[in-house]
Structures are given as C-alpha cells and as structure tokens.
C-alpha positions in Angstrom: 12.0 -5.1 38.7 10.1 -7.2 36.1 11.2 -7.0 32.5 8.6 -5.4 30.1 8.2 -8.1 27.4 6.4 -7.9 24.1 3.7 -10.5 23.4 5.3 -11.6 20.3 8.5 -12.5 22.5 6.5 -14.7 24.7 7.6 -18.2 23.7 8.9 -21.4 25.3 12.0 -19.7 25.8 10.5 -17.4 28.3 8.9 -20.3 30.3 8.9 -19.7 34.1 10.2 -16.2 33.7 8.6 -13.3 35.6 7.3 -10.9 33.0 5.2 -7.3 32.7 3.1 -7.0 29.7 1.1 -4.0 28.4 -1.7 -4.9 26.0 -5.6 -4.8 25.4 -8.1 -6.8 26.6 -9.1 -8.7 23.5 -11.7 -11.0 25.2 -12.4 -12.3 28.9 -14.4 -15.4 30.1 -15.0 -16.0 33.8 -15.3 -19.6 34.7 -15.6 -20.4 38.4 -12.5 -19.2 40.3 -10.7 -18.5 37.3 -11.0 -15.9 34.4 -9.3 -16.1 30.9 -8.2 -13.2 29.4 -6.7 -12.8 25.9 -4.3 -9.8 25.8 -3.6 -8.3 22.3 -0.6 -6.4 21.0 -1.2 -5.4 17.3 -1.4 -8.6 15.6 0.0 -11.0 18.4 -2.0 -12.3 21.3 -1.7 -14.6 24.3 -4.1 -16.4 26.9 -3.7 -15.0 30.4 -5.2 -16.8 33.3 -6.4 -15.0 36.6 -7.1 -17.8 39.3 -8.0 -17.7 42.8 -4.7 -18.8 44.8 -1.8 -17.2 46.5 -1.6 -14.0 44.1 -5.1 -13.7 43.5 -8.3 -13.2 45.5 -12.0 -13.8 44.4 -12.2 -10.3 44.3 -9.3 -9.7 41.7 -10.7 -12.5 39.6 -14.2 -10.6 39.5 -12.3 -7.4 38.8 -10.5 -8.8 35.8 -13.6 -10.4 34.5 -15.4 -7.0 34.4 -12.7 -5.1 32.7 -14.1 -4.1 29.2 -12.8 -5.2 26.0 -10.0 -2.9 24.3 -9.0 -1.5 27.7 -5.2 -1.1 28.1 -3.9 -3.0 31.1 -0.6 -3.9 32.6 -0.3 -7.3 33.7 2.5 -8.7 35.9 2.8 -12.8 36.0 4.6 -15.8 35.4 5.1 -17.3 31.7 3.9 -20.9 31.8 4.0 -23.8 29.3 0.6 -24.3 28.1 -0.9 -28.0 28.9 -2.4 -28.1 25.3 -1.9 -25.6 22.4 -4.0 -22.5 22.9 -6.4 -22.1 20.0 -7.3 -18.7 18.8 -4.0 -17.2 20.0 -0.8 -16.4 18.0 1.2 -17.6 21.2 0.0 -21.1 21.4 2.7 -22.9 23.3 2.5 -20.6 26.6 0.1 -18.7 28.7 0.4 -15.9 31.2 -0.3 -16.8 34.9 -1.5 -13.3 36.3 -0.3 -12.0 39.7 -1.3 -8.6 39.3 -3.4 -6.5 36.9 -3.7 -2.7 36.5 -6.0 -1.1 34.1 -4.2 1.9 32.4 -7.0 3.1 30.1 -10.5 2.1 30.2 -12.6 1.6 27.1 -16.1 2.4 26.9 -18.3 -1.0 27.2 -20.1 -0.2 23.8 -17.8 -0.7 20.8 -19.1 0.2 17.4 -17.7 -2.9 16.0 -16.3 -6.2 17.4 -12.8 -6.9 16.4 -13.5 -10.7 15.9 -16.4 -9.8 13.3 -13.8 -7.5 11.6 -11.2 -10.2 10.9 -13.7 -12.9 10.0 -13.5 -14.1 6.5 -16.6 -12.6 4.5 -17.9 -15.9 3.1 -17.6 -17.6 6.6 -19.8 -15.1 8.1 -22.4 -15.3 5.3 -22.6 -18.9 5.4 -23.2 -19.4 9.3 -25.2 -16.1 9.8 -22.4 -14.6 11.9 -21.9 -10.9 11.5 -19.4 -9.0 9.1 -18.4 -5.7 9.1 -19.0 -3.6 6.0 -16.5 -1.3 4.3 -18.3 2.0 5.6 -18.5 0.7 9.2 -15.1 0.0 9.2 -13.8 3.4 7.8 -16.3 5.4 10.1 -14.6 3.6 13.0 -11.1 3.5 11.5 -9.5 3.7 15.0 -10.8 0.2 15.8 -10.7 -1.2 12.8 -6.9 -0.5 12.5 -6.4 -2.4 15.5 -7.5 -5.8 13.9 -4.7 -8.1 13.1 -5.3 -8.0 9.5 -5.0 -4.3 9.4 -2.0 -4.2 11.5 -0.3 -6.8 9.1 -1.5 -4.8 5.9 0.2 -1.5 7.4 3.4 -3.3 8.6 3.8 -4.5 5.1 3.0 -1.5 3.4 5.7 0.4 5.7 8.0 -2.6 4.2 7.1 -1.6 0.6 8.4 2.1 1.4 11.5 0.8 3.3 12.2 -1.5 0.4 11.9 1.3 -2.2 14.3 3.4 -0.5 17.0 1.0 0.4 16.9 -0.5 -3.2 17.0 3.1 -4.9 19.7 4.3 -2.2 21.9 1.3 -3.1 21.5 2.0 -7.1 22.8 5.8 -6.4 19.6 7.6 -6.2 19.0 10.6 -4.2 15.7 11.3 -2.3 14.2 14.5 -3.0 11.1 16.4 -1.4 9.1 18.3 -3.9 6.2 21.1 -3.3 2.8 19.9 -2.9 1.1 23.7 -3.4 2.0 24.6 -6.9 1.0 27.7 -9.1 -0.3 25.9 -12.2 -2.0 22.7 -12.8 0.5 19.7 -13.1 1.4 18.7 -16.5 -1.5 21.0 -17.8 -4.2 18.6 -16.4 -7.7 19.5 -15.4 -8.1 17.3 -12.4 -6.8 19.4 -9.9 -7.9 20.8 -6.3 -7.9 24.7 -6.2 -6.8 26.1 -3.0 -6.8 29.8 -1.7 -3.2 31.0 -1.3 -3.0 34.5 0.1 -4.7 36.9 -2.6 -4.5 34.4 -5.3 -5.1 30.6 -6.1 -2.9 27.7 -5.9 -3.2 24.1 -6.7 -2.4 20.6 -5.1 0.2 19.0 -7.0 -1.1 16.0 -9.1 2.4 14.7 -9.6 6.0 15.7 -8.6 7.0 15.1 -12.1 8.0 18.7 -13.0 10.2 19.0 -9.8 11.6 15.5 -10.6 12.5 16.6 -14.1 14.1 19.9 -13.0 16.6 18.0 -10.8 17.7 16.0 -13.8 18.2 19.1 -15.4 20.2 20.1 -12.4 22.6 17.3 -12.9 21.2 15.1 -9.8 20.9 12.1 -12.7 18.7 9.7 -10.5 16.2 10.9 -8.0 13.3 9.6 -6.2 10.5 10.9 -3.7 7.8 9.4 -1.6 4.9 12.1 -0.8 1.1 12.7 -1.3 -0.4 13.0 -4.6 -3.8 14.6 -5.2 -6.2 13.8 -7.9 -9.5 15.8 -8.2 -11.3 12.9 -10.2 -14.7 12.0 -9.3 -14.0 8.0 -9.6 -15.7 5.8 -7.0 -14.1 2.8 -8.0 -12.2 0.0 -6.1 -8.7 1.5 -7.1 -8.9 5.2 -7.2 -8.6 7.7 -4.4 -8.3 11.6 -4.4 -5.2 11.5 -2.2 -2.6 8.6 -2.4 1.1 8.1 -1.7 3.3 8.2 -4.7 6.5 6.4 -5.1 8.2 8.6 -7.9 11.4 7.6 -9.8 13.2 10.0 -12.4 16.4 9.1 -14.1 18.7 10.2 -16.8 20.1 7.4 -19.2 23.0 7.4 -21.8 21.8 5.3 -24.8 18.3 4.0 -24.2 15.1 4.8 -22.2 15.0 0.9 -21.4 17.9 1.6 -19.2 15.3 3.4 -16.9 12.6 0.8 -17.6 14.9 -1.9 -16.3 15.9 0.0 -13.2 12.3 0.5 -12.1 11.3 -2.9 -12.9 14.2 -4.4 -10.8 13.4 -2.2 -8.0 10.0 -3.6 -7.8 11.2 -7.0 -8.1 13.7 -6.2 -5.0 10.4 -5.0 -3.3 8.7 -8.1 -4.0 11.6 -10.4 -3.0 12.0 -8.2 0.3 8.3 -8.6 1.2 8.8 -12.6 0.8 11.6 -12.7 3.0 10.8 -10.4 5.6 7.0 -10.2 6.1 5.7 -13.9 5.8 4.0 -13.3 9.3 2.0 -10.5 7.8 1.2 -12.1 4.4 -0.2 -15.2 6.2 -2.1 -13.0 8.8 -3.8 -11.2 5.8 -4.3 -14.4 3.9 -6.3 -16.0 6.5 -9.0 -13.2 6.2 -8.7 -12.6 2.5 -7.2 -15.9 0.9 -5.3 -15.3 -2.2 -2.5 -17.1 -4.4 0.9 -16.0 -3.5 2.3 -13.1 -5.9 4.4 -14.6 -8.9 7.1 -12.5 -10.7 9.9 -13.3 -13.0 13.4 -12.3 -13.0 14.2 -10.5 -15.4 10.6 -8.8 -15.7 8.6 -10.0 -18.6 8.1 -7.0 -21.2 5.5 -7.2 -23.9 5.1 -4.5 -26.6 1.8 -2.8 -26.8 0.8 -4.4 -29.8 1.5 -7.8 -28.6 -0.8 -7.3 -25.7 -3.5 -6.1 -28.2 -2.9 -9.4 -30.4 -3.3 -11.3 -27.3 -6.7 -9.7 -26.4 -7.9 -10.0 -30.1 -7.1 -13.8 -30.0 -9.1 -14.0 -26.8 -12.2 -12.3 -28.8 -11.7 -8.7 -28.0 -12.2 -6.0 -30.7 -10.2 -3.0 -30.2 -7.9 -0.9 -32.5 -4.1 -0.5 -32.8 -4.3 3.0 -31.2 -6.9 2.3 -28.8 -6.1 2.6 -25.0 -6.9 -0.3 -22.7 -10.2 -0.4 -20.9 -10.1 -1.6 -17.4 -12.0 -4.7 -18.3 -9.4 -5.3 -21.1 -6.5 -4.7 -18.8 -7.7 -7.3 -16.4 -8.5 -9.8 -19.1 -4.8 -9.1 -20.7 -3.6 -9.8 -17.0 -5.1 -13.2 -16.9 -4.0 -14.2 -20.3 -0.3 -13.1 -19.5 -0.6 -15.1 -16.1 -1.8 -18.1 -18.0 0.9 -18.0 -20.8 3.9 -16.8 -18.6 3.0 -17.6 -15.1 3.7 -14.1 -13.8 1.5 -11.6 -11.9 4.0 -8.7 -12.9 4.9 -7.6 -16.4 5.5 -4.3 -18.3 3.6 -3.0 -21.3 5.8 -1.2 -23.5 5.6 1.2 -26.8 2.1 2.6 -26.1 0.3 4.4 -29.1 1.4 8.1 -29.1 -2.3 9.2 -29.4 -3.3 7.9 -25.9 -0.1 9.4 -24.0 0.5 12.8 -22.4 1.9 15.5 -24.4 5.3 15.5 -22.7 5.8 11.6 -23.8 8.8 11.1 -26.4 7.5 9.7 -29.8 9.4 6.5 -31.0 11.9 7.8 -33.6 11.3 4.6 -35.5 7.4 4.6 -35.8 5.7 8.2 -35.6 2.3 6.2 -34.0 4.1 4.8 -31.1 6.0 6.2 -28.2 8.6 5.4 -25.6 6.1 4.7 -22.9 5.1 2.1 -20.7 3.1 0.8 -17.9 3.6 -1.7 -15.3 1.1 -4.1 -14.1 0.3 -6.2 -10.9 -2.4 -9.0 -11.1 -3.8 -7.2 -14.1 -4.0 -3.8 -12.8 -1.8 -1.0 -13.5 0.6 0.2 -10.8 2.9 2.7 -12.8 2.7 4.7 -15.8 5.9 6.2 -17.2 7.7 7.4 -20.4 10.7 9.1 -21.7 10.3 12.6 -21.4 10.5 15.1 -24.1 13.7 17.1 -23.2 13.7 19.5 -26.2 11.8 22.7 -25.5 10.9 23.0 -29.2 9.5 19.7 -29.6 7.7 19.7 -26.1 6.1 23.1 -27.4 5.0 21.3 -30.7 3.5 18.5 -28.7 1.6 20.7 -26.1 0.1 22.8 -29.1 -0.9 19.7 -30.7 -2.8 18.5 -27.5 -4.5 22.0 -27.4 -2.7 22.6 -24.2 -2.5 26.4 -23.2 1.2 27.2 -23.3 1.0 30.0 -20.7 -0.1 27.4 -17.9 3.0 25.0 -18.7 5.6 27.8 -19.3 7.5 27.0 -16.3 7.6 23.4 -17.2 8.8 24.0 -20.9 11.3 26.7 -19.7 13.0 24.2 -17.3 14.5 22.5 -20.7 16.0 25.7 -22.3 19.5 25.4 -20.7 20.5 22.0 -21.5 18.5 19.0 -20.3 19.9 15.3 -20.5 17.7 12.6 -22.0 15.7 11.1 -19.2 12.6 8.9 -18.2 10.5 7.9 -15.1 7.4 7.1 -13.5 5.0 7.2 -10.6 4.0 4.1 -8.5 0.9 4.0 -6.2 1.8 2.8 -2.9 -1.6 1.6 -1.8 -2.3 -0.1 -5.0 1.1 -2.1 -4.8 0.1 -3.1 -1.2 -3.6 -4.1 -2.4 -2.3 -5.9 -5.5 0.6 -7.8 -3.8 -1.7 -9.1 -1.1 -4.5 -9.8 -3.5 -7.0 -7.3 -1.8 -10.1 -6.1 -3.4 -10.4 -2.5 -2.7 -7.6 0.2 -2.3 -9.5 1.6 0.9 -8.2 -1.5 2.8 -4.6 -0.2 2.3 -5.1 3.5 2.8 -4.8 4.4 6.5 -7.4 7.1 6.3 -8.7 7.1 2.7 -9.8 9.9 0.8 -12.2 9.8 -2.1 -15.0 11.7 -3.6 -17.4 10.7 -0.8 -15.2 10.8 2.2 -13.2 13.3 4.0 -13.3 11.9 7.3 -11.9 10.8 9.8 
C-alpha cells in the first residue's frame, strides 16, 4: 500500500511518511548494529539507515551491508528528519529509515570504474593522489559512466536544448520535417561522405539535410526545421569533431533581406539559452561541481559583427591574415576572447564572409563581389552554426558550381530543384553536441555525445 516516491521528492514535507523507493546502491557502510546506505536515482541520492530494532534483525543489517554497489533495490521505510545535514547527498534534510529491502537486480562485485572517481574534479584527484577516470575508460564503459550525476545532468540539459529548439520554432510558425539519411549523391557535392552498399549500387550517408530543406522551401513550406543525425567522413581527431552528430537544422524563405533569417536563428538560440537558465539550474550546478565554468553570457539582441570587423580585431591583437583568408581554429578562439573582453558576450554572429571561403551554393553579396551573404554563429569562441543565403537561381548556381570545379552531374538533382520557381531563402545547421558542450563550458564534445562516433571509435 505504500506510495512509490522519487528520491528527488523526498524532502521535509515527506517527513514521517511511509514510502517505497527504487534506487541503486551507491555506497554502503556497516557500523555496529547499523548499516548506512546511499540510494541513488539519476543525479539525486539519499542516505538510508538499516538498524537492528523492531523492523530489522542483525541478519537484515548484514544482508544490506553485503549488497554490491550499483545493485537495484526496492526499499520500504519511513522518511525521517535528519539530526544534522547529510553531507554528500542531494537530499540533506531527511533520511530513510529502512523497514524492508529487496534486491531487484544484483550488480557484479567488481566494477570497471567507481562512480565517485568518475565525478571527481580532475585537479582535485591530481592534487591528492586519488583516482580520476580517463576518457577512454569512460567511453569503453559508457553504461556506467552515464550513471554519474554529471552525465545525467548533461543529457537532461541536452534534452532540454532539443525541446526548447522545437518549442521556439513551432511558436514561430516553423514546420518540423524528416529528411532521408540515405542519399544517391554526396550532399552538396562534398567528398567527406560514407559510402554504403545499396542493393546493386552504392549510396551515401547524408552530410546534411540541406537539399531536402531547400526542396521544402521550393514546395512553399516557407519555414522548416529538422532534428536528426548528420554524418561526416572526416578524419578529424579533435575535441569538437565527430563522424556522427545530431543536427538542428533550419531553413526559411524571406521577403526583403537574408538578415530576417539570421535574426530568427539568433533569437531561437537566445530563447534556448534563456530556457536553460530558467529550467535547468540544478543540472548546470551539478555539472559545474565537476567542471567549474563561468556562466554563459549572451546579449539581446545578439551581437552581429561583419567578417572584416573580426579580422580588424585580430590584426589589432597582432594576428597576420588576409582579407579573404578563413579563420583558423586558434584565430576563432582568440576572436572569441577579444569579443568577450570588448562586448561581454559568449555568443555572437560573424556576418559577410569572403565568398572565396564559402561553398558554391552561397549567394554572393550584390554590393561586393568578394563577400557573400553568409554567416557563422559562435559560442565561447567556437563555431556552432554555419549558414548562408542560398543561391535560388539555377543559372547562377550552375556558374558557381563550375567555378568551384564541381561535377554538375553529381549535383543535378540539387540544381533541378530550383527550376520551377524558388523563393529567396537562407538557413543553417547547428551541432547539438557542440551547443551543449560550449554552454556548459566542457572541453570535449565526447562528453556531450551519448555514444560518440569518431575515426577511432565505433563501439559501444
């Protein structure tokens, strides 16, 4: 007859109530005729006391003390106010006095990693000689690593990013679409694609949903977005590259100027940032305990700089680069620091990139043949979105493809989609894992990919 209660809901308001809790054994410590357990659910935990008395025998105390860590148990007991705050637990004002305990699923006694080691700040472990868990060990044993309070918080917040992305765009009148991930030709004419066997021929894993987003705009959907996997066959073993990631993609027709689209995308990201601040403070603080970081800062409206202004800031800081040279990763990060110092924001837009460094489908700036109607968006000095006004005129698109040396046969379907009337439009693609990583101030995108794929990792 007892009520099943979540650990996070066990507060002083529940004091003296009889409850039933299912959780994992995080730690256990026997002391005389008592056994102290810490029960865990996701990022929340509570101290449970098994003591010899009316409801517990010596055998029961011994039984409880011998349950292996990470075993799943059902506990029946009474919530009591703690005599003093319980350190090390999220529920510090109450504890659970156990009357019955049942093992639902027993864990093996030897764990490949200890959860307490996996949530310890790295510097703290280095300083006092205690163990820290390296990245490969975490990823090789991802099931256990995902049980840590930090991982639980990261992926709850990442779920929030997707939810806020959808909420915001639906409110703005966008339609969610689903696009093919198996395609007949390399997306956008690119070479970094995965080839797969497709019956008696070959196919490719989509590098981007861009062709299909644009086809929907041509089909008069006006505003579309999609959330789905994106595949890049790039042999990049960096802190921010994956061979498969989740793309948050937007495409939109506009009336007067492509900045209508830039403003919509920027506002969508701002709404996500505001929503995370309002709804996920517990998760932000949980991650911050292991990976301390300054709170993410942004402006409303979003700061927008032209590329030439960014180059001027870098030159003033001593960087030598040409007007039509693309930003290197070090210069990208340096510019992020310079923008933070000058404007006090971690999020900004760089607009009007040189045409020479953008893909063939990017609309040239009608006022300056060397620049383009394209833009990137940055968080903490790292790119999280690349976008542009797309060329919607098939003749100009053909000319630009020839200029880039692209085989027209390979992009025939792409060019043909604009032959029956296409409105001016623009869009961009956002990397979900990068947004999560940079919002929380983490240092590796593998921390924000549940089961990361990179050139060296295909399992688990």
